[in-house]
N, CA and C atoms as a LAMMPS dump frame, in Angstrom:
ITEM: TIMESTEP
0
ITEM: NUMBER OF ATOMS
483
ITEM: BOX BOUNDS ff ff ff
-5.0000000000000000e+02 5.0000000000000000e+02
-5.0000000000000000e+02 5.0000000000000000e+02
-5.0000000000000000e+02 5.0000000000000000e+02
ITEM: ATOMS id mol type element x y z
1 1 1 N -15.69 44.798 -76.378
2 1 2 C -17.058 44.162 -75.381
3 1 3 C -18.386 44.995 -75.803
4 2 1 N -19.506 44.426 -74.742
5 2 2 C -20.821 44.337 -76.065
6 2 3 C -21.358 45.692 -74.793
7 3 1 N -21.567 46.439 -76.2
8 3 2 C -22.574 47.806 -74.945
9 3 3 C -22.836 47.412 -74.038
10 4 1 N -23.41 48.314 -72.618
11 4 2 C -23.806 47.939 -71.805
12 4 3 C -25.061 48.284 -71.795
13 5 1 N -26.113 48.032 -71.285
14 5 2 C -27.524 48.566 -70.887
15 5 3 C -27.742 49.124 -69.842
16 6 1 N -28.761 50.466 -70.136
17 6 2 C -29.038 51.017 -68.631
18 6 3 C -29.336 50.444 -67.327
19 7 1 N -30.07 48.981 -67.148
20 7 2 C -30.02 48.265 -65.925
21 7 3 C -29.015 47.69 -65.837
22 8 1 N -27.879 47.75 -66.775
23 8 2 C -26.368 47.238 -66.331
24 8 3 C -25.347 47.655 -65.907
25 9 1 N -25.805 48.648 -64.84
26 9 2 C -25.53 49.785 -64.436
27 9 3 C -25.184 49.19 -62.638
28 10 1 N -24.046 49.664 -62.338
29 10 2 C -23.916 49.054 -60.713
30 10 3 C -22.862 49.656 -60.113
31 11 1 N -23.018 50.137 -58.871
32 11 2 C -21.979 50.56 -57.937
33 11 3 C -21.649 49.736 -56.74
34 12 1 N -20.441 49.443 -56.735
35 12 2 C -19.673 48.514 -56.034
36 12 3 C -18.795 49.55 -54.996
37 13 1 N -18.903 49.205 -53.313
38 13 2 C -18.026 49.879 -52.68
39 13 3 C -17.311 48.448 -51.979
40 14 1 N -16.06 49.147 -51.664
41 14 2 C -15.245 48.091 -51.278
42 14 3 C -13.97 48.78 -49.946
43 15 1 N -13.628 47.497 -49.096
44 15 2 C -12.851 48.575 -48.19
45 15 3 C -11.599 46.879 -47.974
46 16 1 N -10.683 46.745 -47.729
47 16 2 C -9.823 45.522 -47.096
48 16 3 C -9.339 45.959 -45.974
49 17 1 N -9.167 45.248 -44.681
50 17 2 C -8.655 45.21 -43.443
51 17 3 C -7.978 44.113 -43.645
52 18 1 N -6.669 44.383 -42.471
53 18 2 C -5.651 43.716 -41.848
54 18 3 C -5.634 43.872 -40.43
55 19 1 N -5.179 42.341 -39.371
56 19 2 C -5.318 42.884 -37.895
57 19 3 C -3.6 42.3 -38.119
58 20 1 N -3.069 43.674 -38.097
59 20 2 C -1.711 43.185 -38.168
60 20 3 C -1.246 43.161 -39.904
61 21 1 N -0.23 43.993 -40.756
62 21 2 C -0.02 44.374 -41.626
63 21 3 C 2.161 43.103 -42.021
64 22 1 N 1.763 42.21 -42.301
65 22 2 C 0.98 41.416 -42.587
66 22 3 C 0.027 40.562 -41.372
67 23 1 N -0.521 40.033 -41.505
68 23 2 C -1.7 39.394 -40.779
69 23 3 C -2.46 38.79 -41.27
70 24 1 N -4.135 38.672 -40.095
71 24 2 C -4.889 37.865 -40.792
72 24 3 C -5.867 39.366 -41.645
73 25 1 N -6.169 38.796 -42.24
74 25 2 C -6.957 40.048 -43.205
75 25 3 C -8.155 39.775 -43.966
76 26 1 N -8.735 40.603 -44.218
77 26 2 C -10.394 40.174 -44.737
78 26 3 C -10.99 41.434 -45.332
79 27 1 N -11.703 41.262 -46.615
80 27 2 C -12.197 42.315 -47.302
81 27 3 C -13.707 42.335 -47.629
82 28 1 N -14.561 43.38 -47.707
83 28 2 C -16.022 43.503 -47.423
84 28 3 C -16.46 44.437 -49.108
85 29 1 N -17.439 43.915 -49.458
86 29 2 C -17.613 44.405 -50.874
87 29 3 C -19.517 44.42 -50.856
88 30 1 N -20 45.48 -51.261
89 30 2 C -21.36 45.768 -51.324
90 30 3 C -21.852 46.001 -52.993
91 31 1 N -22.54 45.306 -52.972
92 31 2 C -22.862 45.641 -54.643
93 31 3 C -24.423 46.496 -54.701
94 32 1 N -24.782 47.313 -55.283
95 32 2 C -25.643 48.145 -55.359
96 32 3 C -26.413 48.325 -57.113
97 33 1 N -27.555 47.615 -57.725
98 33 2 C -27.907 47.841 -58.615
99 33 3 C -29.384 47.324 -58.644
100 34 1 N -29.986 48.309 -59.745
101 34 2 C -31.51 48.303 -59.843
102 34 3 C -32.303 48.419 -58.476
103 35 1 N -31.824 48.673 -57.252
104 35 2 C -32.442 48.534 -55.857
105 35 3 C -32.336 46.673 -55.812
106 36 1 N -31.474 46.374 -56.119
107 36 2 C -30.914 44.911 -55.471
108 36 3 C -29.833 45.247 -54.862
109 37 1 N -29.452 45.192 -53.659
110 37 2 C -28.148 45.026 -52.63
111 37 3 C -27.633 43.502 -52.266
112 38 1 N -26.034 43.546 -52.493
113 38 2 C -25.585 42.37 -52.059
114 38 3 C -24.41 42.534 -51.423
115 39 1 N -24.075 42.059 -49.771
116 39 2 C -22.851 42.157 -49.396
117 39 3 C -22.275 40.907 -49.599
118 40 1 N -20.372 41.004 -49.529
119 40 2 C -19.55 39.925 -49.842
120 40 3 C -18.626 40.24 -48.738
121 41 1 N -17.896 39.278 -48.399
122 41 2 C -16.81 39.209 -47.14
123 41 3 C -16.288 37.758 -47.41
124 42 1 N -15.081 38.241 -46.835
125 42 2 C -13.828 37.025 -47.312
126 42 3 C -12.728 37.104 -46.592
127 43 1 N -11.722 36.074 -46.29
128 43 2 C -10.558 36.658 -45.942
129 43 3 C -9.245 35.196 -45.533
130 44 1 N -8.305 35.889 -45.135
131 44 2 C -7.529 35.128 -45.202
132 44 3 C -6.572 35.114 -43.839
133 45 1 N -5.679 33.988 -43.551
134 45 2 C -4.774 33.809 -42.402
135 45 3 C -3.975 34.808 -42.177
136 46 1 N -3.065 35.056 -43.438
137 46 2 C -2.177 35.813 -43.209
138 46 3 C -1.81 36.375 -44.567
139 47 1 N -1.994 38.07 -44.412
140 47 2 C -1.813 38.88 -46.127
141 47 3 C -1.63 40.164 -45.74
142 48 1 N -1.969 40.895 -46.618
143 48 2 C -1.258 42.328 -46.178
144 48 3 C -2.858 42.993 -46.975
145 49 1 N -3.182 44.249 -45.889
146 49 2 C -3.896 44.592 -46.012
147 49 3 C -3.968 45.793 -47.659
148 50 1 N -2.882 45.66 -48.399
149 50 2 C -3.083 46.249 -50.141
150 50 3 C -4.021 45.088 -50.431
151 51 1 N -3.291 43.435 -50.345
152 51 2 C -4.049 42.352 -51.207
153 51 3 C -5.122 42.495 -51.027
154 52 1 N -5.75 43.235 -49.683
155 52 2 C -7.403 42.877 -49.161
156 52 3 C -8.082 43.899 -50.465
157 53 1 N -7.532 44.916 -49.996
158 53 2 C -8.204 46.013 -51.071
159 53 3 C -8.455 45.604 -52.272
160 54 1 N -7.38 45.316 -52.614
161 54 2 C -7.403 44.779 -54.315
162 54 3 C -8.251 43.584 -54.33
163 55 1 N -8.128 42.746 -53.664
164 55 2 C -9.283 41.563 -53.627
165 55 3 C -10.351 41.919 -53.398
166 56 1 N -10.612 43.188 -52.696
167 56 2 C -12.365 43.543 -52.371
168 56 3 C -12.901 43.879 -53.876
169 57 1 N -12.227 44.632 -54.791
170 57 2 C -12.514 45.358 -56.028
171 57 3 C -12.295 44.128 -56.89
172 58 1 N -11.532 42.926 -56.869
173 58 2 C -11.747 42.033 -57.617
174 58 3 C -13.158 41.128 -57.479
175 59 1 N -13.456 40.841 -55.887
176 59 2 C -14.577 39.957 -55.713
177 59 3 C -15.826 40.686 -55.944
178 60 1 N -15.801 42.1 -56.025
179 60 2 C -17.25 43.144 -56.451
180 60 3 C -17.014 42.496 -58.111
181 61 1 N -16.132 42.766 -58.643
182 61 2 C -16.357 42.627 -60.44
183 61 3 C -16.495 41.516 -60.674
184 62 1 N -16.103 40.525 -60.146
185 62 2 C -15.632 39.005 -60.975
186 62 3 C -17.155 38.677 -60.021
187 63 1 N -18.023 39.285 -59.318
188 63 2 C -19.445 38.556 -59.136
189 63 3 C -20.658 39.074 -59.845
190 64 1 N -20.484 40.16 -61.099
191 64 2 C -21.072 40.371 -62.47
192 64 3 C -21.051 39.297 -63.155
193 65 1 N -22.45 39.059 -63.888
194 65 2 C -22.155 37.796 -64.858
195 65 3 C -22.603 38.431 -66.23
196 66 1 N -22.532 39.79 -66.471
197 66 2 C -22.341 40.201 -67.948
198 66 3 C -21.639 41.771 -67.473
199 67 1 N -21.434 42.187 -68.754
200 67 2 C -20.301 43.463 -68.926
201 67 3 C -21.653 44.523 -68.025
202 68 1 N -21.218 45.35 -67.478
203 68 2 C -21.81 46.005 -66.661
204 68 3 C -20.8 47.811 -67.079
205 69 1 N -21.593 48.95 -66.194
206 69 2 C -20.953 50.005 -66.287
207 69 3 C -20.885 50.104 -64.414
208 70 1 N -19.899 50.361 -64.229
209 70 2 C -19.596 50.195 -62.831
210 70 3 C -18.919 51.647 -62.248
211 71 1 N -19.328 51.847 -61.154
212 71 2 C -18.889 53.144 -60.349
213 71 3 C -17.93 51.982 -59.14
214 72 1 N -16.687 52.194 -59.364
215 72 2 C -16.796 51.616 -58.028
216 72 3 C -15.499 52.709 -56.921
217 73 1 N -16.357 52.272 -55.518
218 73 2 C -15.494 53.038 -54.65
219 73 3 C -14.933 52.164 -53.454
220 74 1 N -13.694 52.715 -53.421
221 74 2 C -12.499 52.305 -52.822
222 74 3 C -11.637 53.558 -51.661
223 75 1 N -11.465 53.197 -50.633
224 75 2 C -10.493 54.375 -49.681
225 75 3 C -9.345 53.972 -49.932
226 76 1 N -8.802 52.778 -50.955
227 76 2 C -7.227 52.521 -50.851
228 76 3 C -7.102 53.498 -52.185
229 77 1 N -6.224 54.268 -52.095
230 77 2 C -5.067 55.419 -53.183
231 77 3 C -4.343 54.127 -54.046
232 78 1 N -3.949 53.172 -53.685
233 78 2 C -3.039 52.154 -54.042
234 78 3 C -4.089 51.305 -55.371
235 79 1 N -5.228 51.144 -54.898
236 79 2 C -6.076 50.494 -56.336
237 79 3 C -6.363 51.815 -56.701
238 80 1 N -7.254 52.752 -56.63
239 80 2 C -7.596 53.748 -57.012
240 80 3 C -6.873 54.334 -57.881
241 81 1 N -5.456 54.952 -57.614
242 81 2 C -4.569 55.497 -58.208
243 81 3 C -3.738 54.351 -59.679
244 82 1 N -3.871 53.62 -58.998
245 82 2 C -2.93 52.592 -60.016
246 82 3 C -3.777 52.131 -61.278
247 83 1 N -4.853 51.991 -60.781
248 83 2 C -6.008 51.961 -62.033
249 83 3 C -5.881 53.314 -63.048
250 84 1 N -6.785 54.405 -62.291
251 84 2 C -6.866 55.233 -62.793
252 84 3 C -6.096 56.154 -63.717
253 85 1 N -4.496 56.029 -63.343
254 85 2 C -3.763 56.674 -63.536
255 85 3 C -2.486 55.858 -64.489
256 86 1 N -3.225 54.417 -64.616
257 86 2 C -2.9 53.754 -65.576
258 86 3 C -1.114 53.066 -65.063
259 87 1 N -0.69 53.501 -64.125
260 87 2 C 0.364 52.807 -63.112
261 87 3 C 0.028 51.101 -63.296
262 88 1 N -0.669 50.188 -63.043
263 88 2 C -0.836 48.589 -62.822
264 88 3 C -0.967 48.453 -64.942
265 89 1 N -1.407 49.029 -65.436
266 89 2 C -1.429 48.676 -66.963
267 89 3 C 0.049 48.785 -67.069
268 90 1 N 0.672 49.793 -67.101
269 90 2 C 2.297 50.021 -67.553
270 90 3 C 3.138 48.834 -66.76
271 91 1 N 2.501 48.899 -65.529
272 91 2 C 3.394 47.444 -64.859
273 91 3 C 3.68 45.883 -65.619
274 92 1 N 1.952 46.244 -66.179
275 92 2 C 1.655 44.545 -66.45
276 92 3 C 2.859 44.982 -67.836
277 93 1 N 2.857 46.191 -68.806
278 93 2 C 3.413 46.122 -70.071
279 93 3 C 4.811 45.722 -70.004
280 94 1 N 5.254 46.152 -69.02
281 94 2 C 6.897 46.151 -68.591
282 94 3 C 7.123 44.902 -67.71
283 95 1 N 5.969 43.611 -67.957
284 95 2 C 6.355 42.362 -66.971
285 95 3 C 6.813 42.323 -65.641
286 96 1 N 5.49 43.278 -65.096
287 96 2 C 5.248 43.465 -63.921
288 96 3 C 6.723 43.936 -63.049
289 97 1 N 7.049 45.083 -63.753
290 97 2 C 8.115 45.648 -63.128
291 97 3 C 7.529 47.476 -62.696
292 98 1 N 7.705 47.765 -61.805
293 98 2 C 7.4 49.216 -61.119
294 98 3 C 8.791 50.176 -62.525
295 99 1 N 9.924 49.654 -62.625
296 99 2 C 10.991 50.598 -63.25
297 99 3 C 11.988 49.695 -63.113
298 100 1 N 13.41 50.109 -63.695
299 100 2 C 14.16 48.776 -64.445
300 100 3 C 14.678 47.924 -62.975
301 101 1 N 14.751 48.252 -61.799
302 101 2 C 14.914 47.372 -60.539
303 101 3 C 13.691 47.096 -59.608
304 102 1 N 12.883 47.871 -59.453
305 102 2 C 11.76 46.941 -58.561
306 102 3 C 10.299 46.171 -59.429
307 103 1 N 10.328 45.613 -59.038
308 103 2 C 9 44.588 -59.269
309 103 3 C 7.845 45.208 -58.628
310 104 1 N 6.789 44.691 -59.674
311 104 2 C 5.749 45.377 -58.829
312 104 3 C 4.811 44.163 -57.795
313 105 1 N 4.658 44.904 -56.802
314 105 2 C 3.898 43.838 -56.012
315 105 3 C 2.625 43.638 -55.979
316 106 1 N 2.032 42.467 -56.064
317 106 2 C 0.712 41.762 -55.904
318 106 3 C 0.554 41.648 -57.619
319 107 1 N 1.445 40.959 -58.115
320 107 2 C 1.192 40.957 -59.602
321 107 3 C -0.14 39.932 -60.168
322 108 1 N -0.225 38.99 -59.301
323 108 2 C -1.3 38.244 -59.494
324 108 3 C -2.901 38.972 -59.347
325 109 1 N -3.052 39.863 -58.619
326 109 2 C -3.87 40.179 -58.279
327 109 3 C -4.302 41.975 -59.519
328 110 1 N -3.349 42.067 -59.518
329 110 2 C -3.175 43.058 -60.193
330 110 3 C -3.521 42.358 -61.9
331 111 1 N -3.216 41.324 -62.272
332 111 2 C -4.083 40.936 -63.61
333 111 3 C -5.007 40.719 -63.471
334 112 1 N -5.292 40.009 -62.512
335 112 2 C -6.85 39.579 -62.952
336 112 3 C -7.913 41.045 -62.364
337 113 1 N -7.309 41.99 -61.977
338 113 2 C -8.289 43.489 -61.336
339 113 3 C -8.024 43.862 -62.879
340 114 1 N -6.828 44.197 -63.615
341 114 2 C -6.724 44.4 -65.061
342 114 3 C -8.051 44.038 -65.952
343 115 1 N -7.637 42.578 -65.943
344 115 2 C -9.015 41.865 -66.82
345 115 3 C -9.986 41.889 -66.615
346 116 1 N -10.398 41.924 -65.198
347 116 2 C -12.071 42.598 -65.125
348 116 3 C -12.528 44.263 -65.572
349 117 1 N -11.218 45.044 -65.277
350 117 2 C -11.721 46.222 -65.823
351 117 3 C -11.955 46.731 -67.55
352 118 1 N -11.105 45.933 -68.025
353 118 2 C -11.343 45.468 -69.304
354 118 3 C -12.48 44.574 -69.749
355 119 1 N -13.121 43.573 -68.659
356 119 2 C -14.408 43.222 -68.963
357 119 3 C -15.419 44.659 -69.24
358 120 1 N -15.466 45.501 -68.071
359 120 2 C -16.458 46.262 -67.712
360 120 3 C -16.332 47.333 -68.252
361 121 1 N -17.425 48.421 -68
362 121 2 C -16.875 49.861 -68.284
363 121 3 C -16.428 50.379 -66.79
364 122 1 N -15.466 50.204 -66.248
365 122 2 C -14.917 50.724 -64.946
366 122 3 C -14.366 52.182 -64.613
367 123 1 N -15.026 52.766 -63.689
368 123 2 C -15.204 53.941 -63.425
369 123 3 C -14.488 53.77 -61.549
370 124 1 N -13.277 53.708 -61.476
371 124 2 C -12.9 54.139 -59.483
372 124 3 C -12.89 55.558 -59.032
373 125 1 N -13.488 55.682 -57.962
374 125 2 C -13.441 56.584 -57.146
375 125 3 C -13.357 56.706 -55.611
376 126 1 N -12.123 57.469 -55.168
377 126 2 C -11.691 57.33 -54.074
378 126 3 C -12.505 58.104 -53.364
379 127 1 N -13.271 57.691 -51.466
380 127 2 C -13.962 57.787 -51.008
381 127 3 C -12.587 57.554 -49.894
382 128 1 N -12.902 59.003 -48.866
383 128 2 C -11.992 58.822 -47.56
384 128 3 C -12.536 57.988 -46.705
385 129 1 N -11.441 57.049 -45.817
386 129 2 C -12.13 56.229 -45.635
387 129 3 C -12.441 56.568 -43.951
388 130 1 N -13.179 55.913 -43.054
389 130 2 C -13.616 56.567 -41.515
390 130 3 C -14.522 57.648 -41.518
391 131 1 N -14.794 58.435 -43.127
392 131 2 C -15.419 60.12 -42.678
393 131 3 C -16.625 59.628 -43.129
394 132 1 N -16.734 58.835 -42.546
395 132 2 C -18.735 59.118 -41.981
396 132 3 C -19.837 58.383 -43.647
397 133 1 N -19.069 57.78 -44.475
398 133 2 C -19.47 57.222 -45.507
399 133 3 C -20.236 56.248 -45.053
400 134 1 N -21.509 55.686 -45.343
401 134 2 C -22.314 54.344 -44.38
402 134 3 C -21.808 53.218 -45.169
403 135 1 N -21.796 53.372 -46.656
404 135 2 C -21.122 52.111 -47.628
405 135 3 C -19.882 51.32 -46.725
406 136 1 N -19.143 52.842 -47.381
407 136 2 C -17.544 52.754 -46.968
408 136 3 C -17.482 51.886 -45.466
409 137 1 N -17.873 52.54 -44.389
410 137 2 C -18.16 51.888 -43.125
411 137 3 C -18.503 50.48 -43.18
412 138 1 N -19.74 50.424 -43.522
413 138 2 C -19.859 49.104 -43.427
414 138 3 C -18.856 47.849 -44.225
415 139 1 N -18.389 48.151 -45.291
416 139 2 C -17.61 47.622 -46.335
417 139 3 C -16.321 47.3 -44.882
418 140 1 N -16 48.13 -44.185
419 140 2 C -14.803 47.991 -43.49
420 140 3 C -15.269 47.151 -42.076
421 141 1 N -16.45 46.998 -41.467
422 141 2 C -16.984 46.249 -41.035
423 141 3 C -17.185 44.785 -41.392
424 142 1 N -17.346 44.698 -42.771
425 142 2 C -17.674 42.899 -43.136
426 142 3 C -16.042 42.753 -42.923
427 143 1 N -15.132 43.707 -43.618
428 143 2 C -13.28 43.359 -43.593
429 143 3 C -12.929 43.085 -42.362
430 144 1 N -13.4 43.399 -40.887
431 144 2 C -12.677 43.413 -39.996
432 144 3 C -13.336 42.164 -39.401
433 145 1 N -14.598 42.137 -39.562
434 145 2 C -15.491 40.502 -38.944
435 145 3 C -14.336 39.71 -40.059
436 146 1 N -14.041 39.761 -40.61
437 146 2 C -13.862 38.739 -41.935
438 146 3 C -12.247 38.024 -41.359
439 147 1 N -11.69 39.171 -41.346
440 147 2 C -10.158 39.21 -41.323
441 147 3 C -10.045 38.478 -39.757
442 148 1 N -11.194 38.54 -38.525
443 148 2 C -11.07 38.125 -37.568
444 148 3 C -11.754 36.684 -37.206
445 149 1 N -12.451 36.363 -38.242
446 149 2 C -13.055 34.867 -38.477
447 149 3 C -12.285 33.812 -38.222
448 150 1 N -12.417 32.341 -37.375
449 150 2 C -12.007 31.625 -37.156
450 150 3 C -11.728 30.532 -38.579
451 151 1 N -10.141 29.825 -38.034
452 151 2 C -10.01 28.906 -39.518
453 151 3 C -10.391 29.771 -41.206
454 152 1 N -9.777 30.522 -40.744
455 152 2 C -9.36 31.064 -42.332
456 152 3 C -8.23 30.609 -43.05
457 153 1 N -8.589 30.652 -45.005
458 153 2 C -7.628 29.479 -45.128
459 153 3 C -6.138 31.045 -45.416
460 154 1 N -5.412 29.543 -46.17
461 154 2 C -4.045 30.378 -46.993
462 154 3 C -4.089 31.459 -48.1
463 155 1 N -3.829 32.815 -48.052
464 155 2 C -3.91 33.466 -49.3
465 155 3 C -2.971 32.673 -50.165
466 156 1 N -3.177 31.911 -51.287
467 156 2 C -1.921 31.508 -51.899
468 156 3 C -1.48 32.398 -52.612
469 157 1 N -1.681 33.796 -52.775
470 157 2 C -0.536 34.532 -53.774
471 157 3 C 0.013 35.373 -52.892
472 158 1 N 0.538 35.338 -51.439
473 158 2 C 1.067 36.442 -50.435
474 158 3 C 2.65 35.58 -50.672
475 159 1 N 3.458 36.465 -50.224
476 159 2 C 4.551 36.202 -50.3
477 159 3 C 5.086 37.346 -49.304
478 160 1 N 5.737 36.729 -48.135
479 160 2 C 6.488 37.29 -47.397
480 160 3 C 7.679 38.259 -47.687
481 161 1 N 7.779 39.102 -47.375
482 161 2 C 8.698 40.353 -48.076
483 161 3 C 9.757 39.563 -47.755
């Protein structure tokens, strides 16, 4: 990966939401870089909360048009721990198996997220949800609004349990 420049530093806040789990779901993303701020959101008619948490991180990273140094905040231990503790990389190495008997869930999204983390320098940071962090609260609003929107598309990767 090419070295990043000081102006290639980005802060991303993310959140996912599901109205029922599974149910209609949405994600919210805020990108901050060099005084510029961008909000993104979207959703699906039937999905899971974990898929939306993952998709929020993916959408934020996919928005970047060159390698960046990223601090990504999420209130999802599922996302933060799986990346920071190397679990998702191990699942990929083991053919998307968590162990000898259990398949990893959401391998389509984990693959995308891992590739993006390899294209950028990403530090994941967990933030407590609904605890007064203004950007996390805003991402929650974006995600909930997206989940409640009419005419949501189908999540092509969602597989009922």
